[in-house]
N, C-alpha and C positions, 0 to 999 in steps of 0.2 A: 552358757547362757549368757545375756549379757546382762551388764551392771545397771542398777536402778537408776542412774544420773547420764546413761547412756544416750546420746542421742538418736529418736524414735525415727524410722520411717513413716509414710504417709503413701496410705492406701485408698483406692476408688476402687469401689463394688458395685457391682448389680446387687439386689436381694432377691433375684429369682422370680420366676413364677409362683404366686402364693398356693399354687396346688402342690408346689413341692414342698411345702412345709412338713408335713408329714412322713417323708421318705426318709430312709435310714441312712448310715453313712456313704453309703455307695449307690444311691438309689439312681442317681443319673451322671451323667457327665459335670453339671456344674456344682453339686454338691459332693463331688469327688475332689473339682477343683477345690473346692473351700477347705474340704479335709487335708488336702494336699499343702495347702496354703498354712495350714495351721501346726502341721510338723515342720515346716521349714521355718515361721517366724517363733515357734516355743522353742526350736534348736538356738536360734540365735539372738532371742529380745527378750526381755520381761519388763515389759511398761508397769510406771506405777500405778497409771489409769490409762481406761482409753474414753475418748471423746467423739462421739457419734454423730455426724450432720445427716441427718436421714430426711428424705425428700418425705414424708408421710408426719411431719411435726412442721407444719403450715401457718402463721401465726400474723397476725397485726401485733408489729415489734417484735423484737429479737430477744430469748429468752434463754436461759441454760438450767437445767433440773438440778434443782441442790439436794432432792429428797436423798438421805442417808440408805434406802430401801425402795427403789424403784419400783412400780407395779407392771406386770407384764401386758402389755395393751393388746387387746383383742381387735384391732381398727379394721375390721371386714367384716364383709354382710353376707349371708347367703350360704354359705358353706356348709359342709358336712358336722356333724358334731364332733367328732374327732379334732376338728381344726381349733376347739375352745377347751381342750384338756388342759387340767393343770398341769399333765406331764410334761409339756411344751413351756411352761413358765420358765423362765431366765431368771434363777437367784440372784445374779450377782449384789453386791453391794454399790451405793451410789458413790460420788466423790464430792460433798458438800464444800470439804475444805479448798478446792480446786477451783469448783461452781463458781464461790463465794469470788474466790483470787479472780478470774474471770470478768466477774461482775463488777468489781474493782478498777480492775484495767480499764475495760472497753465502759464508755460511759453509757451508750447506748443499748448494751446489754444489761438483762434485770432477771433475779433469781426467781422460780418460782417451784413448788412441788404439784403441782394443778398435772404434768405428764408424767409419762415412764417410758419404759421400751417399747416400742411399737416395731409394724411391721417390717419396717426398715431397717430395725436393728438387731432384735433376740432370733430370727430366722438366720442371719448370719450368724452372728454371735456363738450361738449354739454350738455351732460346727465349726468356728474359730477359737473359739477358746471353751472349750464343753465343761471344763471343769468349774467355769463362773466363781474364779478365785481371785479375780482382779476388776478391781472397782470400775463400774463403766456409767457414763451421762454423758447427756445430750444437750445440743443446743439448736435452737428451732431456726427455720428459715421465714424469713419478714417478708411477706409476699407487694409492701407497700415500698421494698427496696429495688431500684435497678440492678441489673445484672453487674454493672460496673460496680457499684456502689456494695454489693455483694461479696466483690473482688478485695476491695477496700478494708472491708471488716475485717475477711478470712487474713488479711496481712497481718493484724494486731495477734493472730493465735499462733503466728510461727513461732514465736520462742518458747511456746510450750514443747516443742521438739524437743528441744535442749535438758527441758524440765522430766524427762522421762514419760510423756504423755503421747501415746500412739492416736494417731488421728486418721478417721474412715469417713471418709465421704460415702453413702448409700444410694445410689441413684440409679440412674441409665440415660444415655447419651441418647436412644432412639425410645420413645415411651408415646407411643399414638395409641391409647386402648381399645378406640372405637375400630381403627382399621387391623388392628391385631385379634380383634375379639370377630370380625368379621372373617376371619380363615381359622383361627386357633379353636373356636367353639364348636366348630365342625370336623375339626381332626387336620385340617391344610395347613401345614407348616413349612411352606413355600413362602421364600420371601418375596416383597414384592420388585426390589430391585434397586428403588429408590433408599431405601431403609440402609441396604448395603454401601451406597455412595455415598450417603451423608456417614453413617458410620465410619467409611475408610478416611475421608475428607478430616475428620476428626481425630482420627487417630494420628493421621500426619500432621495436624495441627499440634497434639500431645507431644509426640517426639521433637518438633521444631521447637516446643516451647513457644509458640505464638498465640499468646495469650488473647491479644487483641484481635484474632479472628476468633476464639472460641467466646470470648465476648459478645461479639457479634455475629455469633451462629447465623440469625434471622436474616444476613446476607445472602448467603448460600440457599440456593435454590428450592432446595427442600429443606431449608431450615424450621419455616412454622408449620411444615406437613411432618417433620422428626419432631419437633419440642409445640407442639400448639398450647402446653402450659408451662411454665418453667421448672415447676417444684423438682423434679427428677433430673431436669440438667444444672441445678445450681450447686448442687453435690459437688460435682465435676470442676466447677470453676472457684469453692473454696479449697479442692488441693490442688489445683493449680497455683492459686495462691500461697501457699505454703512451701511449694520447690526450693532449693537452692541449685544455684548454678551446676554443683558437683554431684546432685544426686543422680545415680543413674534411674531410669525406666525402665522396667519391665512389665511388657502385657502378659499379664497371669491369666486370664481367660478371654477369648475371643468368640463364643459362640451368638448365633444371631438368630432368632424368630422372627416371623412377620413382624414389622411394625416394630419391634423390639429387640433391643440390644442390651447384649448380659457382656459387656467389655470392660474389663478389670485390668486395674494396672499397678503395680508398687513401684513407689518412688523411695529410695533409700540410699543412705551416706555412701559414697566412696571408703572404703576400709584400705 
């Protein structure tokens, strides 16, 4: 078990298909990936707290949640009743002290208690850290910031890895809901082709640490199609800003659905 002061890894993960939320621990390949990663992380690290950059907290300005006990937010609509069950709530405490420290460190970040654990957060956390015994808090994504400026802001968070904070970016490299729905709502899970091409391209840029290409994703011929809106892509930019040159990058999941990437990777210090 890692020490509380030990430098933490950084994780970029998809939060999967919302329809998978009620599945058990071995419900499908993606849920199994989360549970396998849970065992691996739990055997080697003990974070002091976990900071989540979720695609589903999209705000004007940047906020960090400072609630001591954040609510579980069911921020989706039209799902069956079991998707709103109290049994799904993630009861981890927040981390108001570290949230306040971040707000003091970074002038453009403000504290708030108006949000909680959204579905970019708790569906992942309930598998990665099922005991809910580690404080968890979120930072929002400012929709007025450019991708480049998100990268600059994220660099200020890098030192928190040294303070025992596990930082998780929860989003999707390819996230075109309209085109995904055109197929998946009819049971057709065939990928289009352009989705795989863009996903493979970004994987290469991650491995080469080509931050410029990742920031300028819309220069790729399928960039605007794969990322029609930036909120699910921005968590990747945060994670890239948090990497050190000596971090090992391991792609932990590479599943692809039509117009939707579940690609996930872990970057951790070389031991």
